Structures are given as C-alpha cells and as structure tokens.
C-alpha positions as CSV (number, residue, x, y, z in Angstrom):
1,M,-10.4,-64.1,-197.8
2,T,-13.1,-63.5,-195.2
3,L,-15.9,-65.9,-195.3
4,T,-19.1,-63.7,-195.5
5,I,-22.7,-64.6,-195.8
6,E,-22.7,-63.6,-199.4
7,Y,-19.9,-66.1,-200.2
8,M,-21.7,-68.8,-198.3
9,L,-24.9,-68.2,-200.2
10,L,-23.0,-68.1,-203.5
11,G,-21.4,-71.4,-202.8
12,T,-24.6,-73.0,-201.5
13,S,-26.6,-71.9,-204.5
14,G,-23.9,-73.1,-206.9
15,L,-23.9,-76.6,-205.3
16,L,-27.7,-76.8,-205.4
17,L,-27.7,-75.8,-209.1
18,L,-25.1,-78.4,-209.9
19,S,-27.1,-81.0,-208.1
20,V,-30.3,-80.1,-210.0
21,L,-28.3,-80.3,-213.3
22,A,-26.8,-83.6,-212.2
23,S,-30.3,-85.1,-212.0
24,K,-30.6,-84.6,-215.8
25,I,-27.2,-86.4,-216.3
26,S,-28.4,-89.2,-214.0
27,D,-31.5,-89.7,-216.2
28,R,-29.5,-90.0,-219.3
29,L,-26.7,-92.2,-217.9
30,G,-29.0,-94.4,-215.8
31,V,-26.8,-93.7,-212.7
32,P,-28.6,-93.2,-209.4
33,V,-28.7,-89.4,-208.7
34,L,-27.5,-89.9,-205.1
35,L,-24.2,-91.0,-206.5
36,L,-23.8,-87.7,-208.3
37,F,-24.8,-85.7,-205.3
38,L,-22.2,-87.5,-203.2
39,A,-19.6,-87.0,-205.9
40,I,-20.3,-83.2,-206.0
41,G,-19.8,-83.1,-202.2
42,M,-16.6,-85.1,-202.4
43,L,-15.2,-82.9,-205.2
44,T,-16.1,-79.8,-203.1
45,G,-14.3,-81.1,-200.0
46,S,-10.8,-80.8,-198.8
47,D,-9.5,-83.7,-200.9
48,G,-11.1,-82.3,-204.1
49,P,-10.6,-79.2,-206.3
50,G,-13.2,-77.3,-204.1
51,G,-10.8,-77.4,-201.1
52,V,-13.6,-76.8,-198.6
53,Q,-12.4,-77.9,-195.1
54,F,-15.2,-79.8,-193.5
55,D,-14.9,-82.4,-190.7
56,N,-18.0,-82.2,-188.5
57,P,-19.7,-85.5,-187.8
58,W,-22.2,-84.0,-185.4
59,L,-23.4,-81.5,-188.1
60,A,-23.5,-84.2,-190.8
61,Q,-25.5,-86.5,-188.5
62,S,-27.9,-83.8,-187.3
63,L,-28.6,-82.7,-190.9
64,G,-29.0,-86.3,-192.0
65,V,-31.5,-87.1,-189.2
66,V,-33.6,-84.0,-190.0
67,A,-33.5,-84.7,-193.7
68,L,-34.4,-88.4,-193.2
69,A,-37.4,-87.4,-191.2
70,F,-38.7,-85.2,-194.0
71,I,-37.9,-87.8,-196.6
72,L,-39.7,-90.6,-194.7
73,F,-42.7,-88.4,-194.2
74,A,-42.9,-87.6,-197.9
75,G,-42.4,-91.3,-198.7
76,G,-45.3,-92.2,-196.4
77,M,-47.5,-89.6,-198.1
78,D,-46.8,-91.1,-201.5
79,T,-47.5,-94.7,-200.4
80,E,-50.9,-95.8,-201.4
81,W,-52.4,-98.0,-198.6
82,A,-54.6,-99.9,-201.1
83,A,-51.4,-100.9,-203.0
84,V,-49.3,-101.9,-200.0
85,R,-52.1,-103.6,-197.9
86,P,-51.9,-106.9,-199.8
87,V,-48.1,-107.1,-199.2
88,I,-48.0,-105.6,-195.7
89,G,-47.0,-108.9,-194.1
90,K,-44.1,-109.5,-196.5
91,G,-43.0,-105.9,-196.3
92,L,-42.9,-105.9,-192.5
93,A,-41.1,-109.2,-192.4
94,L,-38.4,-107.9,-194.8
95,S,-38.0,-104.7,-192.7
96,T,-37.5,-106.5,-189.4
97,V,-36.4,-110.1,-189.8
98,G,-34.8,-109.4,-193.2
99,V,-32.8,-106.5,-191.7
100,M,-31.7,-108.6,-188.7
101,I,-30.5,-111.5,-191.0
102,T,-28.6,-109.1,-193.2
103,A,-26.9,-107.5,-190.2
104,G,-26.1,-110.8,-188.6
105,L,-24.5,-112.3,-191.8
106,V,-22.5,-109.2,-192.6
107,G,-21.4,-109.0,-188.9
108,W,-20.3,-112.7,-189.0
109,F,-18.3,-112.1,-192.3
110,A,-16.6,-109.0,-190.9
111,T,-15.7,-110.9,-187.7
112,M,-14.4,-114.0,-189.4
113,V,-12.5,-112.3,-192.3
114,F,-11.3,-109.0,-190.9
115,G,-10.8,-109.8,-187.2
116,L,-13.3,-107.4,-185.8
117,S,-14.9,-108.2,-182.4
118,W,-18.4,-109.7,-182.6
119,L,-20.1,-106.5,-181.4
120,E,-18.1,-104.4,-183.8
121,G,-18.9,-106.7,-186.7
122,L,-22.6,-106.7,-185.9
123,L,-22.5,-102.9,-185.6
124,L,-21.1,-102.7,-189.1
125,G,-23.7,-105.1,-190.3
126,A,-26.5,-103.1,-188.7
127,I,-25.3,-99.9,-190.2
128,V,-25.5,-101.3,-193.8
129,S,-28.7,-103.4,-193.3
130,S,-31.3,-100.9,-194.6
131,T,-32.2,-100.4,-198.3
132,D,-33.0,-97.4,-200.4
133,A,-35.8,-98.1,-202.8
134,A,-35.9,-94.4,-203.9
135,A,-32.7,-95.0,-205.7
136,V,-34.1,-98.1,-207.3
137,F,-37.2,-96.3,-208.7
138,A,-35.1,-93.3,-209.8
139,V,-33.0,-95.7,-212.0
140,M,-36.2,-97.5,-213.3
141,R,-37.8,-94.2,-214.2
142,S,-34.8,-93.0,-216.1
143,R,-34.9,-96.1,-218.2
144,Y,-38.8,-96.1,-218.5
145,V,-39.0,-99.5,-216.8
146,G,-41.4,-100.5,-214.0
147,L,-41.7,-103.5,-211.8
148,R,-44.6,-105.9,-212.3
149,G,-47.1,-107.2,-209.7
150,P,-46.4,-106.8,-206.0
151,L,-42.7,-105.9,-206.4
152,K,-43.2,-102.1,-206.5
153,P,-45.4,-101.7,-203.4
154,L,-43.4,-104.3,-201.6
155,L,-40.2,-102.4,-202.2
156,E,-41.9,-99.1,-201.2
157,L,-43.1,-100.6,-197.9
158,E,-39.8,-102.2,-197.1
159,S,-37.8,-99.1,-197.7
160,G,-40.1,-96.9,-195.7
161,S,-40.2,-99.3,-192.7
162,N,-36.7,-100.8,-192.5
163,D,-34.8,-97.7,-191.6
164,P,-36.3,-97.7,-188.0
165,M,-35.0,-101.2,-187.5
166,A,-31.5,-100.4,-188.7
167,V,-31.5,-97.3,-186.4
168,F,-32.5,-99.4,-183.4
169,L,-29.9,-102.1,-184.1
170,T,-27.2,-99.5,-184.5
171,I,-28.0,-97.6,-181.4
172,G,-28.5,-100.8,-179.4
173,L,-25.1,-102.2,-180.4
174,I,-23.4,-99.0,-179.7
175,S,-24.9,-99.0,-176.2
176,L,-23.5,-102.6,-175.7
177,I,-20.0,-101.6,-176.9
178,T,-19.8,-98.4,-174.8
179,G,-21.3,-100.2,-171.7
180,T,-24.5,-98.2,-171.6
181,S,-26.4,-101.5,-171.8
182,E,-25.1,-104.6,-170.1
183,S,-26.8,-107.4,-172.0
184,V,-28.6,-108.1,-175.3
185,L,-31.7,-108.8,-173.2
186,D,-31.7,-105.1,-172.3
187,L,-32.5,-104.3,-175.9
188,V,-35.7,-106.3,-176.0
189,P,-37.9,-103.9,-173.9
190,M,-36.2,-101.0,-175.7
191,F,-37.2,-102.5,-179.1
192,V,-40.8,-103.0,-178.0
193,R,-41.1,-99.6,-176.5
194,Q,-39.5,-97.8,-179.5
195,M,-41.6,-99.6,-182.2
196,A,-44.9,-99.5,-180.2
197,L,-44.6,-95.8,-179.2
198,G,-43.3,-94.8,-182.7
199,A,-46.2,-96.4,-184.5
200,A,-48.8,-95.1,-182.0
201,I,-47.5,-91.6,-182.0
202,G,-47.2,-91.6,-185.8
203,Y,-50.8,-92.8,-186.1
204,G,-52.2,-90.3,-183.7
205,I,-50.3,-87.2,-185.1
206,G,-51.1,-88.3,-188.6
207,K,-54.8,-88.2,-187.7
208,L,-54.3,-84.9,-185.9
209,M,-52.6,-83.4,-189.0
210,V,-55.7,-84.2,-191.1
211,L,-58.1,-82.8,-188.4
212,A,-56.0,-79.7,-188.0
213,I,-55.8,-78.9,-191.7
214,N,-59.5,-79.4,-192.2
215,T,-60.7,-77.5,-189.2
216,L,-58.3,-74.6,-188.6
217,K,-59.4,-72.6,-191.7
218,L,-56.2,-70.6,-191.9
219,E,-56.4,-67.2,-193.5
220,Y,-53.5,-67.8,-195.8
221,E,-52.9,-71.0,-197.9
222,G,-49.1,-70.5,-197.5
223,L,-49.4,-71.3,-193.8
224,Y,-50.6,-74.9,-194.3
225,P,-47.1,-76.1,-195.3
226,V,-45.7,-74.3,-192.2
227,L,-48.3,-76.2,-190.1
228,T,-47.4,-79.6,-191.5
229,L,-43.7,-78.8,-191.2
230,S,-44.0,-78.0,-187.5
231,L,-46.1,-81.2,-186.9
232,I,-43.5,-83.4,-188.6
233,L,-40.7,-82.0,-186.3
234,L,-43.1,-82.5,-183.4
235,T,-43.7,-86.1,-184.4
236,Y,-40.0,-87.0,-184.6
237,S,-38.8,-85.1,-181.6
238,G,-41.8,-86.0,-179.4
239,S,-41.5,-89.6,-180.2
240,A,-37.8,-89.7,-179.6
241,W,-38.3,-87.8,-176.3
242,L,-40.9,-90.3,-175.1
243,G,-38.6,-93.2,-176.0
244,G,-40.3,-94.1,-179.3
245,N,-38.7,-94.5,-182.8
246,G,-39.0,-91.1,-184.4
247,F,-38.3,-92.3,-187.9
248,L,-41.1,-94.9,-187.7
249,A,-43.4,-92.2,-186.3
250,V,-42.9,-89.8,-189.1
251,Y,-43.3,-92.5,-191.7
252,V,-46.6,-93.7,-190.2
253,A,-47.8,-90.1,-189.9
254,G,-47.1,-89.5,-193.6
255,L,-48.9,-92.8,-194.4
256,M,-51.9,-91.8,-192.4
257,M,-52.0,-88.3,-193.9
258,G,-51.4,-89.3,-197.5
259,N,-54.3,-91.8,-197.4
260,S,-56.8,-89.3,-196.0
261,E,-58.7,-86.5,-197.5
262,F,-57.9,-82.9,-196.6
263,I,-58.0,-79.4,-198.2
264,H,-55.0,-78.3,-200.3
265,K,-53.9,-82.0,-200.5
266,R,-52.2,-81.8,-203.9
267,S,-50.3,-78.6,-203.2
268,L,-49.1,-79.9,-199.8
269,M,-48.0,-83.2,-201.3
270,R,-46.0,-81.2,-203.9
271,F,-44.5,-79.0,-201.2
272,H,-43.3,-82.0,-199.2
273,D,-42.0,-83.7,-202.3
274,G,-39.9,-80.6,-203.1
275,L,-38.8,-80.4,-199.4
276,A,-37.7,-84.0,-199.5
277,W,-35.6,-83.4,-202.6
278,L,-34.0,-80.2,-201.0
279,T,-33.1,-82.0,-197.8
280,Q,-31.9,-85.0,-199.7
281,I,-29.5,-82.9,-201.8
282,A,-28.3,-81.1,-198.7
283,M,-27.8,-84.4,-196.9
284,F,-25.8,-86.0,-199.7
285,L,-23.7,-83.0,-200.3
286,T,-22.8,-82.8,-196.5
287,L,-22.1,-86.5,-196.3
288,G,-19.9,-86.1,-199.4
289,L,-18.0,-83.3,-197.7
290,Q,-17.6,-85.4,-194.6
291,V,-15.7,-88.2,-196.3
292,F,-12.1,-87.9,-197.4
293,P,-11.5,-89.8,-200.7
294,S,-7.8,-90.3,-199.8
295,Q,-9.0,-92.4,-196.8
296,L,-11.1,-94.7,-199.0
297,V,-8.1,-96.1,-200.9
298,P,-6.7,-98.1,-197.9
299,V,-10.1,-99.8,-197.3
300,A,-10.9,-100.4,-200.9
301,G,-10.0,-104.1,-200.9
302,V,-11.9,-104.8,-197.6
303,G,-14.8,-102.7,-198.7
304,M,-15.1,-104.5,-202.0
305,L,-15.2,-107.9,-200.3
306,L,-17.8,-106.7,-197.8
307,A,-19.9,-105.1,-200.6
308,L,-19.8,-108.2,-202.7
309,F,-20.8,-110.4,-199.7
310,L,-23.6,-108.1,-198.9
311,M,-25.0,-108.1,-202.5
312,T,-24.5,-111.7,-203.4
313,V,-24.9,-113.5,-200.0
314,A,-26.4,-111.5,-197.1
315,R,-29.2,-109.8,-198.9
316,P,-30.3,-112.8,-201.0
317,V,-30.3,-115.1,-198.0
318,A,-32.3,-112.5,-196.0
319,V,-34.9,-112.3,-198.8
320,F,-35.2,-116.0,-199.5
321,V,-35.4,-117.0,-195.8
322,T,-37.8,-114.2,-194.9
323,L,-40.1,-114.9,-197.9
324,A,-39.7,-118.7,-198.0
325,F,-43.3,-119.4,-197.3
326,T,-44.9,-116.7,-199.4
327,S,-46.6,-116.9,-202.8
328,L,-43.8,-115.0,-204.6
329,D,-42.0,-117.0,-207.2
330,L,-38.3,-117.5,-207.7
331,R,-37.9,-114.7,-210.3
332,E,-39.7,-112.2,-208.0
333,K,-37.5,-113.2,-205.0
334,T,-34.4,-113.0,-207.0
335,M,-35.3,-109.5,-208.2
336,L,-36.0,-108.4,-204.6
337,A,-32.6,-109.8,-203.6
338,W,-30.8,-107.8,-206.2
339,V,-32.5,-104.4,-205.7
340,G,-31.3,-104.1,-202.1
341,L,-29.4,-100.8,-202.8
342,R,-27.7,-99.1,-199.9
343,G,-28.4,-95.3,-199.8
344,A,-27.8,-92.4,-197.5
345,V,-29.1,-94.0,-194.3
346,P,-26.1,-96.3,-193.8
347,I,-23.8,-93.3,-194.2
348,I,-25.8,-91.3,-191.7
349,L,-25.8,-94.3,-189.3
350,A,-22.0,-94.5,-189.7
351,T,-21.6,-91.1,-188.0
352,F,-23.2,-92.5,-184.8
353,P,-20.1,-94.6,-183.8
354,L,-17.9,-91.6,-184.6
355,L,-19.8,-89.4,-182.1
356,A,-20.0,-92.3,-179.5
357,G,-16.3,-92.9,-179.5
358,V,-16.5,-96.5,-180.7
359,P,-13.2,-98.1,-181.5
360,Q,-12.4,-98.2,-185.2
361,A,-15.3,-95.9,-185.9
362,N,-13.4,-93.9,-188.5
363,M,-12.6,-97.1,-190.4
364,M,-16.3,-98.2,-190.2
365,F,-17.4,-94.8,-191.7
366,N,-15.0,-95.2,-194.6
367,L,-16.0,-98.8,-195.1
368,V,-19.7,-98.0,-195.1
369,F,-19.1,-95.1,-197.6
370,F,-17.2,-97.5,-199.9
371,I,-19.9,-100.2,-199.6
372,V,-22.7,-97.7,-200.5
373,L,-20.7,-96.4,-203.6
374,T,-20.1,-100.0,-204.7
375,S,-23.7,-101.0,-204.3
376,V,-25.0,-98.0,-206.2
377,L,-22.5,-98.5,-209.0
378,L,-22.9,-102.3,-209.5
379,Q,-26.5,-102.8,-208.5
380,G,-28.0,-99.5,-209.4
381,T,-26.8,-99.5,-213.0
382,S,-27.8,-103.1,-213.6
383,I,-31.4,-103.0,-212.2
384,P,-33.2,-102.5,-215.6
385,L,-31.2,-105.2,-217.2
386,V,-31.8,-107.7,-214.4
387,A,-35.5,-106.8,-214.4
388,R,-35.8,-107.6,-218.1
389,W,-33.7,-110.8,-217.7
390,L,-36.0,-112.0,-215.0
391,R,-39.1,-110.9,-216.9
392,V,-40.5,-108.9,-214.0
393,D,-40.4,-105.6,-215.8
394,E,-43.2,-103.7,-217.4
395,A,-43.4,-100.5,-219.4
396,L,-43.5,-97.5,-217.1
397,R,-46.7,-95.5,-217.7
398,P,-45.9,-91.9,-218.1
399,Q,-47.6,-89.4,-215.8
400,P,-49.3,-86.8,-218.0
401,D,-49.6,-83.2,-217.0
402,L,-52.9,-82.6,-215.2
403,S,-55.4,-80.2,-216.4
404,P,-56.4,-77.2,-214.2
405,I,-59.8,-78.8,-213.3
406,W,-57.9,-81.8,-212.0
407,E,-56.1,-79.6,-209.6
408,A,-59.2,-78.6,-207.8
409,P,-58.6,-78.9,-204.0
410,T,-60.4,-81.5,-202.0
411,S,-62.5,-80.4,-199.0
412,D,-63.8,-81.9,-195.8
413,K,-67.3,-80.7,-196.9
414,S,-68.8,-81.0,-200.4
415,G,-66.2,-80.6,-203.2
416,L,-64.2,-82.3,-205.9
417,L,-62.2,-85.4,-205.1
418,E,-59.8,-87.4,-207.2
419,V,-59.6,-91.1,-206.6
420,R,-57.7,-93.8,-208.4
421,V,-58.9,-97.4,-209.1
422,P,-56.0,-99.6,-207.8
423,E,-54.9,-102.8,-209.6
424,G,-56.7,-105.8,-208.2
425,S,-59.8,-103.8,-207.3
426,G,-63.1,-105.6,-207.4
427,V,-64.6,-102.9,-209.5
428,V,-62.3,-103.4,-212.5
429,G,-64.4,-104.5,-215.5
430,R,-67.7,-103.4,-214.0
431,Q,-70.0,-100.6,-215.1
432,L,-69.8,-97.3,-213.3
433,S,-73.5,-97.6,-212.6
434,E,-73.0,-100.9,-210.9
435,L,-70.4,-99.7,-208.3
436,G,-72.9,-98.8,-205.6
437,F,-71.6,-95.3,-204.9
438,P,-73.7,-93.3,-202.4
439,K,-76.4,-91.0,-203.7
440,R,-74.3,-87.9,-202.8
441,V,-71.5,-89.0,-205.2
442,E,-71.5,-87.8,-208.8
443,V,-68.8,-89.0,-211.2
444,L,-67.8,-86.1,-213.4
445,L,-64.9,-87.3,-215.4
446,V,-62.9,-90.5,-216.0
447,R,-59.2,-90.0,-216.8
448,R,-57.4,-92.9,-218.5
449,K,-53.9,-92.9,-219.9
450,G,-53.8,-89.2,-220.3
451,D,-57.3,-88.9,-221.9
452,C,-60.5,-87.7,-220.2
453,Y,-64.0,-89.2,-220.8
454,L,-67.4,-88.4,-219.7
455,P,-69.0,-91.2,-217.6
456,D,-71.3,-92.4,-220.4
457,E,-68.4,-92.4,-222.9
458,S,-66.3,-94.9,-220.8
459,P,-68.7,-96.7,-218.5
460,V,-66.5,-99.8,-217.9
461,V,-63.9,-99.2,-215.1
462,E,-60.3,-100.1,-215.7
463,A,-57.3,-100.4,-213.4
464,D,-55.5,-97.1,-212.8
465,D,-58.5,-95.0,-213.9
466,L,-58.7,-91.6,-212.2
467,L,-62.2,-90.6,-211.3
468,L,-63.1,-87.0,-210.6
469,V,-66.2,-87.1,-208.4
470,F,-68.2,-84.4,-206.5
471,T,-69.0,-85.6,-203.0
472,D,-68.9,-84.9,-199.3
473,H,-66.4,-86.1,-196.8
474,T,-68.5,-89.0,-195.4
475,S,-69.4,-90.3,-198.9
476,S,-65.8,-90.0,-200.0
477,L,-64.8,-92.6,-197.4
478,Q,-67.4,-95.0,-198.8
479,V,-66.1,-94.4,-202.3
480,R,-62.5,-95.3,-201.3
481,T,-63.8,-98.4,-199.5
482,I,-65.6,-99.6,-202.6
483,L,-62.6,-98.9,-204.9
484,E,-60.0,-100.5,-202.5
485,T,-62.0,-103.7,-201.9
486,P,-59.9,-106.3,-203.7
487,R,-61.2,-108.7,-206.2
488,P,-62.2,-112.1,-204.6
489,S,-59.6,-114.7,-205.1
490,G,-60.0,-116.8,-208.2
491,S,-62.6,-114.4,-209.8
492,E,-62.2,-112.9,-213.2
493,T,-63.2,-109.6,-214.6
494,A,-65.8,-109.3,-217.2
C-alpha cells in the first residue's frame, strides 16, 4: 500500500485521539498519563500490533528537544514567582547539587555492579538524573490530593530548572567519552558559560516578549501566539548558538513573561498550555515508537536493580544531603525523596549517545526506558498514598470555571487586572481598605472558592483570594508588590 498524506493524517489523528482518551483513563486509574502515551507509541511500533517501522533516533531527539522547549516555556509561565521565591535557594540546590549527586551515585552503582567504565556509568547517571514534576501533579490531581506548604512550589521550581543541568552533564560526559574534551576541567568554563548565558538570554527575551506584545498593537489577535511561538524558538536556538543553555533560557523567559502583565495574557497562556500538551503527546508517541519492547526483556533485571537503587538510595541521598541545613522537616524531605519521578527528559537524553556513537549506547537507551517505566509505575501510582502516610497532603482546591467578566484582557494602560493573594502574604487577614493600594486602583470583585463578593461584602483578605481590579500598568506593579510581600516572620494574622 502506498503511504499517502491522507493515510499519514489518518494515523496521526487516530493516535492523538487515543492519547486524549487515554488521559481520561489515567485520571480514573491514577496512572501517570505519560505512561499511557508511551504505551500507545510502543503498541503502534514494529514490535506491537500497529507494525509501524520506526527507527530514527535523530528525528526522535529533534522532536523531543523542540517539544521540551515548549513544555519548559509553558511551565515557566505557570510558575508563580511569589510562590517559588521563598524556596528558590532550596530549588536551585536540588536542581544543581542534587542532580550531580544523583548522577554520581547511579554512575558509581552502574560501574561497580555492571562493569561499565567510569565515564559510561556517569553518563548513564546523568541521563536519568532529572525529575518530572508534571507527572507528579497529574497523579495528585487525578486523586484530588495536593501537597502542603513549600512542597508544591519547590517541586515546580526543581523540575523546571534541573533539566538544563542534566543536559549539560550528558553532553559534557559524551564529549569526554568521544574525545572532544580532554579533561573534566574543560567542562567548568562550559558550565559557567552555558548557565550564565542561558539565564541572561532568557531574562532579556522574556522582557522583550512582554514589551513586544504590549507595544506592537497587531491587527489580529491570532497573530500574538505566532509572535510568542517565534520568540520561543529564537530564545532556544539563539542561546544554543551563542553557547548558552537553551532549555534554561526558555524556562527563564517563560518565568519572566508569566509573572508580567501584558494584553491577551489569559488566551496566550491557554494557547501555550495546549501547545505543551500537543508537543508532549507527540514526543511520547515518538519515543514509544523508537523503543523496541523485545529489546527491553534482556535488560529487565539490570534495569530493575538500577531503578530501585535510583528510587531508594540515589534520590533520597541527594535530597537529604542537599537540604540537610534547611528548615524542612523529616516528613517533607522524605516526600521530596519519593516524588523524584523520571519522565520524558531521560529518554530524550538517551538518544544523545546513540547519535554520538558512544559504546553501548543502545543498551543505555533500553536501560533508561526501563528505568523510566519502573519509576512511573512504582512511584507514580503510590504518591497519593505516601503523601497521606507522611501527612503532607491537603485537599486539592478545585478550579471553578471563570465567568466572562473574569476573562477580561489585561492591558499595558488602564484596564481590568486579575491578581491572586499568595499564601504567606502579609495582607492576609487585613481589611481591603488597609492594604495601601494606589489611588488609581479600584477593587471591583473578590473571588473566593468559586464565589464572587463585592469589596464591602468581604472586606477581610484571605489567602488564594482573586481580586479583580481596575488600574493602570504602573499601579498594577505596586499592587503585586503589596500582595507578594511576605508576612514578617513570627507574626500572626488577625
């Protein structure tokens, strides 16, 4: 049968529909949806009933890199700076020192037990060193369970910022194995350059995105997603071209943009959320096609040992050592140690040795795939139970549908603005009239737990209140500063 564009579109649409339906099954079974996406890809491949012949590591890696750029940008947009600011030190420590400790321990275990060389063992450890908090929160949402206190923002920050470190370690170790770099010391300036340039470029383009959206005044609203899409690709490719870390750049750009005010903000955030889901599905399906299930059987025993070591030794040691001198208690550290799910990033990174011609690269790819599946199955399905056992869970607050007035676009001039009162804010428990908002700020509505109140009906501010205010751009910045100022240590709300 001739493979025409119609057949390709038919197959693609069918896989996308199956993946969307699989998300409903995931919610009911409490299984991370990425596992079902991968399963669909594996069943469609040459070893499954689908029989699709696919063995193209370059295409799988390329699609994975582009998808990861969009996913990290969307993750940055969804990250609230006010929430992650109190845990930024802990999060960055986990995403750098924690990743290196995890990679080192897994590398040592692989070298001692399975006879890999030191560099090959460390490469395997680097590939599986990053975590996927998106899978964690998907499981928690499906069971209507949330995480208490600093755990949620800490996991969000760690997952968004630890991928660049894993990418750096993987590429650096490959360069040592292939002879591109002669010494470990050669990696030090590369690390400084990548992280510094990536963060600086991400910050600059993030600011540029906001400025461009607010000043260009495009004729058609549908062009704004095209604008942001092009700037994301520019951020990643430009950073990589200049020697920076592209993944860090797109995450920082998303973080800067998501915590700024610009027109069409809500519609753009929804667009990028949908784009992240689309690329995530495409990435998982492609990675599922790339793996051959028959090749997983010979590495099952080794893969199980590595996965168990990673889950029960490497990740816990990394968490407890990195956070040893923090204020987190034993239960919170234990929860962080257990929720170190491995996701799509290790599988994407496992294609790098394949393309670089690293010895035993094919075995590494199959091992990494098996480790990810084991992590998702064992850790993913047990997260709600462990959270309740450790008493770090809380009831997940449902997100109600927003009324049309709440959809009003923000503006760089006078207009409607939606702001949330973060937990730990110094305004919690105070009267609206006592907050000291500028004169050009008018609070129109207070939305609390799905209900709307006029300001005089609910004058006392509570955490997670959504305030609909009419203001200008300059005053809106002052409003955010007032709301995001934390409560002084040791003080109590009225």
